[in-house]
C-alpha positions as CSV (number, residue, x, y, z in Angstrom):
1,M,-88.0,149.9,-78.6
2,N,-88.7,153.7,-78.3
3,R,-86.8,156.1,-76.1
4,Q,-89.5,155.9,-73.3
5,Q,-89.4,152.0,-73.2
6,R,-85.7,152.1,-73.0
7,G,-85.9,154.7,-70.2
8,Q,-88.4,152.3,-68.2
9,Q,-86.3,149.3,-68.8
10,A,-83.2,151.2,-67.5
11,E,-85.1,152.3,-64.4
12,Q,-86.3,148.6,-63.7
13,T,-82.9,147.3,-64.1
14,A,-81.5,150.0,-61.7
15,C,-84.3,149.1,-59.1
16,R,-83.7,145.4,-59.4
17,Y,-80.0,146.2,-58.9
18,L,-80.7,148.4,-55.8
19,E,-82.9,145.7,-54.3
20,G,-80.3,143.2,-54.7
21,Q,-78.0,145.5,-52.8
22,G,-80.6,145.6,-49.9
23,L,-82.5,148.8,-50.7
24,R,-86.3,148.7,-50.7
25,L,-88.5,150.4,-53.2
26,I,-90.8,153.1,-51.7
27,T,-92.1,154.5,-55.0
28,N,-91.1,155.1,-58.6
29,N,-91.7,157.8,-61.3
30,Y,-92.9,160.3,-58.5
31,R,-94.2,163.2,-60.3
32,C,-94.7,166.8,-59.2
33,R,-94.9,170.2,-61.0
34,C,-91.2,170.5,-60.5
35,G,-90.3,167.3,-62.3
36,E,-90.0,163.6,-61.7
37,I,-87.9,161.4,-59.4
38,D,-87.1,158.0,-61.0
39,L,-86.9,156.0,-57.8
40,I,-87.4,156.7,-54.1
41,M,-85.9,153.9,-51.9
42,D,-85.4,153.0,-48.4
43,D,-81.7,152.1,-47.3
44,G,-82.2,151.3,-43.5
45,D,-82.3,154.7,-41.8
46,S,-81.9,156.7,-45.0
47,L,-84.3,157.9,-47.6
48,V,-82.6,157.6,-51.2
49,V,-83.6,159.6,-54.2
50,V,-82.2,158.0,-57.3
51,E,-81.8,159.5,-60.8
52,V,-81.4,156.8,-63.4
53,R,-79.5,157.7,-66.6
54,Y,-79.1,155.7,-69.7
55,R,-76.9,156.3,-72.7
56,R,-76.9,154.3,-75.8
57,H,-73.8,155.7,-77.0
58,D,-71.3,158.3,-75.6
59,R,-71.2,160.6,-78.6
60,Y,-72.8,163.4,-76.6
61,G,-71.2,162.5,-73.3
62,S,-71.6,159.9,-70.6
63,A,-74.8,159.3,-68.7
64,A,-73.2,160.6,-65.6
65,E,-72.4,163.8,-67.5
66,T,-76.0,164.5,-68.2
67,V,-76.8,165.1,-64.6
68,D,-75.9,168.9,-64.6
69,A,-76.5,171.6,-62.2
70,R,-79.9,172.4,-63.6
71,K,-80.9,168.6,-63.5
72,R,-79.9,168.5,-59.8
73,A,-81.8,171.5,-58.9
74,R,-84.9,170.2,-60.4
75,I,-84.5,166.8,-58.6
76,I,-83.9,168.5,-55.4
77,R,-87.0,170.6,-55.7
78,C,-89.0,167.7,-56.5
79,A,-87.6,165.7,-53.4
80,Q,-88.5,168.7,-51.4
81,Q,-92.0,168.6,-52.5
82,Y,-92.2,164.8,-51.9
83,L,-91.0,165.5,-48.3
84,Q,-93.7,168.1,-47.8
85,R,-96.3,165.6,-48.9
86,H,-94.9,162.8,-46.8
87,P,-94.3,163.9,-43.4
88,A,-93.1,160.6,-42.1
89,A,-90.1,160.8,-44.4
90,R,-89.0,164.3,-43.2
91,D,-87.2,163.1,-40.2
92,R,-85.1,160.6,-42.0
93,P,-81.6,161.4,-43.3
94,A,-81.8,161.6,-47.3
95,R,-79.2,161.3,-50.0
96,F,-79.1,161.5,-53.9
97,D,-77.8,158.7,-55.7
98,V,-77.3,158.3,-59.4
99,I,-77.5,154.9,-61.5
100,T,-75.9,155.2,-64.8
101,L,-76.2,152.6,-67.7
102,D,-73.9,153.3,-70.5
103,A,-74.1,150.8,-73.5
104,G,-70.9,148.8,-73.3
105,R,-69.9,149.9,-69.8
106,G,-72.7,148.5,-67.7
107,L,-74.4,149.8,-64.6
108,H,-72.5,152.2,-62.3
109,W,-73.9,153.2,-58.8
110,I,-72.9,156.7,-57.8
111,T,-73.9,157.1,-54.1
112,D,-74.3,160.6,-52.5
113,A,-73.9,162.0,-55.9
114,F,-74.9,165.6,-55.1
115,G,-72.6,165.6,-52.1
116,L,-75.2,167.7,-50.0
C-alpha cells in the first residue's frame, strides 16, 4: 500500500469513528487553492473541520506533532474559503479537531485542537 492509499484508509477510519460518535459527514477532501481539509462534519449545532494524521512509526515525531503552526494556518485559510463558498455554514459555530492514528497506539481524537 502506498502513502496516498494509507492516508485515504486513515481518513476512512477516522470518518467511521466520528460517525460512531454521532457526527455526520458533510464532505471529505475539500480542496481549494489554500490546501485541503480532510473531513468536514456536522456535530449538532457545530461545524467540525477535521485534520487526520497517520504515522506508521514515531521516528520523526508523533502524528499530533505534525500539526504545526504552518499546517494549522493552512487549514484555517481553507476553512475560511469553505465558509465563503457555503453561506449556510457561516452562522454555525465551528471548531477544529484532529484525529491521530499512530501505529501501535491507535486512534486519538483531539477536540478543539486549535483552541480558537
